[in-house]
N, C-alpha and C positions, 0 to 999 in steps of 0.2 A: 755474861749471857747475852745473846743477840735477840732482837725482836725482828721476826721475819715479816717483811713487807710484801715482796713478790718472790718468785722463784730465784731471781738473780740479785735481789736487793734486800739488805737487812741493815739495821742500825744497832749499835752497841747500847746497852742499857745505861752505860756511863755517860752517854751524850744527853740523857734526859735528867732533869732536876724536878723532883716532886716536892711540893710544899703543901702542908695540911693547914687549912684555916677553918674558921667557924662558918658554917653555912647559914644562909637566910632561909626562912620558910619553916615548914613543919618539922618537929623533932621531939616534941613532948618535953619531958623533964631534962633531957640531955642537950637541948638546943643551945644553952649558954655555957655548957661545960665541955662538950666534946667537939674537937676539930675534925669534922667529917668531910668537908669540902676539899677538893684537890685542885691545886694549880700546877699544871705541867708546863715546864719551860724546855724548849728545844732550840739550840742555836743552829739555825738553818745555814747562815753564811759560812760558819767555820766547821761544818760537819764534814768529816773525811769520807763518810759513807755515801754521800749523794753526789751525783754528777752535776756539772754546772747547769745543764738543761733542766734537770729536776729541781734544782734550787730556784731557778728563775720562775718556773711554772708554779712551784709551791709558794713563792712570794706573792705571785699574782692571785692565786686561789685563796690564800690566807686572809688577805684584805686587812681589816683593822686588827686582827689577832697578831699581826707581825709588828714588832716594835721597830723603831728607827735603827736600832743596833742589829737587826736581823734575827731577833729571838722570837720564836713562835710561842704564844701563851694560850693555853687551853684551860679553861676553868670548868670543872665538873662538880656539880652538887645536886644531881638528879636523885641520887639514892641517899639513904640514911647511914650507910656504913662507909668507912674509909676505903675498904677493899673494893667494894662495888664501884665507888666513884673513881678509884685508881684505874680499875679495869676499863671503865667507860672512857676516861681521858686517853688512855693508851690506844683503845680501839678507834677513837676519833682521830688521833694522830696518824695511825696506820691507814685509815680510810683516806685521809687528806693526802698523804704521801703516795698512796696507790693511784689516786686520781691524777696527781701531778706527774707520775711516771708514765702515764699513757701519752703517747705522741699523737697529737691531733692530726687528722687527715686533712691535707690542704685541698681546697676546692679548686677544681679546674673548670673554668667557665666554658660552656658549650653553647652552640647556636641552635635555635629551634629548626626543625626540619621544614622543608617546603610544604609537605602534606599537612603538618600540624598548623602552619601559618594559614593555609587555605581553609582548614576546618574552623579555625578561630574566626576568620573573617565571615565565613558562611553562617556560623552561629550568631555572630554579631548582627548580620543582616536580618536573620529570622527574628531575632529579639527586637530589632528596631521596627520591623513590620508589625509585630504583635503590639508593641507600645503605641505605634501610630494609630492603630485601630481602636485604641481606648479613648480617643478624643471625642469631642462633641460631634454629633451627626451634622452633616452639611445640609444646606437648603436645597441642594440639587435633587434630592429624593422626591 
């Protein structure tokens, strides 16, 4: 079964490894007995589903969550049930890949117009006049 990322991009569930571990924090009587936290692992570098561009951007966005081997590790322990934590981890993976799939718009530098330069200098002059009038009164008066 595939996990749908965008209209054109999906990853196979076989590319994801889920490990269940004990969670820290609240849990009542089950806290030391039930492994409710989820550790999701996704091999970014060897994924056949992702293009090189998406892999590169995903590596930069993942930051410390990406190991040296190129494996993305997402830990989810926000909820008390395995199923909710599993869904949370997968949702976070999907959101991260969706963000990586967006091609950033490159900025094209532009020059300010002549009129905007004139307005800026006029406002600067007016401001300088206002500030110069704030000084001490002179003895000429």
